[in-house]
C-alpha positions, 0 to 999 in steps of 0.5 A: 500500500502506498504511503499516501494511502497509509497516511489517509488511513492514519489520519482517518482513524485519528480524526474518528477518535478525536471526533468521539472525544469531542462528542462525549466531552464537549461539556468539559471544554471551558473557554478562556476569560473574555472569549469574545475578545479572543482570536481562535485558531484551528489546525485541521487534520489535513494540515490546514490552519484556520485562523481569525475566528471568534465566538461569543458563546462557548456553544458556538466554539464547541459546535465548530470543534465538533464540525471540523474535528481539528487536530489542535485548538488554539486561542490568542493570548491577546484581546482584540476589538475585532478578533476576526479582522486581519492582523493589522485591523484587529485593534489590539487592546492587551494580552496575557503574559505567557510563559512556555516551558518545554522539555525541548529547551531543557538539557536532560540525560533521557534525550540520549535514550529516546531522541534521535536526529538525522542528516538529510544530506549525508544520512548520518544519525545520532542520539540526543539533542539535535546539533546545529550542524551535522558533525559528519558533513557540516550541513544544517539540513537536519531532521529530529525525532523527539519523544517524551518520558517521565523524566523530561516531563518532571524536569519541565515541571521543576522549571514551572515550579521555579517560575511560580516561585520567582513570579510570586517572590520577585514580581508579587504575582499571586497564585490566583492570577497564574494559570498552569496548563499541561500542553498535551506534549512535552511541557507546560504553559503558565498564564499571568492575567493581572491587569497591569501586565495586559498592556505591556508591549513586546519590549517590556515582556522581553525585559521580564523574559530576560529577568526570568532567564537570568540573561546578562546577569553577572557579578556586576549586576549582583553587586559582587565587585568593587570599583577595581573589578575585584570580588567584595568578599565581605559584602557578597549576597546573603541568603536573606537578600531579596531578588536575584542576590538572595536567589544566587546566594541560596544556590551558592549555599547549596553548592558549597554545602551539598554538591558532591565531588562530581558536581563540583568538578563539573563547575570547573573547580580543581581537585585542591579547591574541591578538597578545601570545600569538603574540609571546611564544610565541617568547620563552618556553622550555619548562620542566616547573616553569613556572607557566603563569599566570605565563608571560605577563604582562599577562593580566587576570583576565577573560582568564584566566577565559576560558582556564580555562573553555575548558581545563575544557571541553576536558578534561571528558568528555561522558557521559550522567550519568543512566546513570552515576547509575542503579544499576538501569540496563539496558545493551546486551549485546555481540555482539547487534544494535542495532535502530536500525541493524542493527550489532553491539554489540561489545567493543573492546579498549582497546589496539585502540580508536584504530584501531577503525572501527565502520562497517566492523567492526560490520557483519554481513550479507552479500548484497543487498536491494532497498528503496525509500528515502524519504529519506536523507542520505549515510551509510557502512556496511561501509566503503562510502558511499551516498546521498543518496537520495530516493524511489528503489528501490535494490539495496543490500548487505544491511547498508546496506539493513537500516540504512535499514530499521531507521531506517524510512527505507526499506521492502522492494520486493516482487520480481515473480514471474517 
């Protein structure tokens, strides 16, 4: 059977299952606040994007979804006077502040197990993060095959929790004005909808993104150097300081007192300095008023710079800055399905976030489907582990089968007529 026919069969089965979900779960779909001022966008299963739609009532939105059965449903972060007009005529009146945290932007060891890349020129392949250029031929025409697992989703969640803490402590954003949504794929979206952020332009949002990611943050900005550019040992940041000074100080505290030898070595510390750290840990008593940079004498400026750089790196939040600065961004609508996985995008209460497991709680399909799997690494859906697979027919729970079909790693097996 031709690839075109296989694609049609795959698309038809996915569309049928998505249609069943929307038919039976339409009452659960909740629109964003002020939906009548939002633009809605829909990616159809044929790959066509439908934009510039608006709805006065949720019933109209749900009816449109039922009729078109899109693979993905989005709404604008922005508010418009005329959401259905062309972009230059919509009359932008404000936008929520959006943060996108995705495992794609986080270095995780698990990518070596389940992600692959290939060069479209020389056919070289590799595991893990896709390089900018092919290490074999130097070309930039690379394709990537990314998956998700419990480990990388947990890392994305850790970044969300860091972001929540930073927004609350440094910007004074109450939890009531933050909405956290699982995207249905490899990460989370955090929405801030306070009135004072809605009017912010792209430049102001870029400044917030830079703050969150620690961009450009160094010893000068932290007030760690004197006029001659030397480390100010006695006036370094304290763990009780506010903002980034206190954040960096607390992280330095953890590095100095909790990091193992391997981690200290990865920072760039030499063996002699590592031994000094380990020895003096036992000699220094904890004190809230201590000056961390004066804790251990004998550190050279280069050593402190390495520690400070690592502290900033660990405290910064890995967000997609393009999403945060884009005041016209379309973002996924919760309670709709993600066309890349078949998992449900869903709101997660901040108090429930730590124990939230999307690979169990975001699955929606019951029953079984027989599919031919071309190739897939080991993966988890619905709390169960499957694979690895290669060139094999398998009768899988529908949630796992749809996951593979959405990633175009499998196609439906036609059951013989009895």
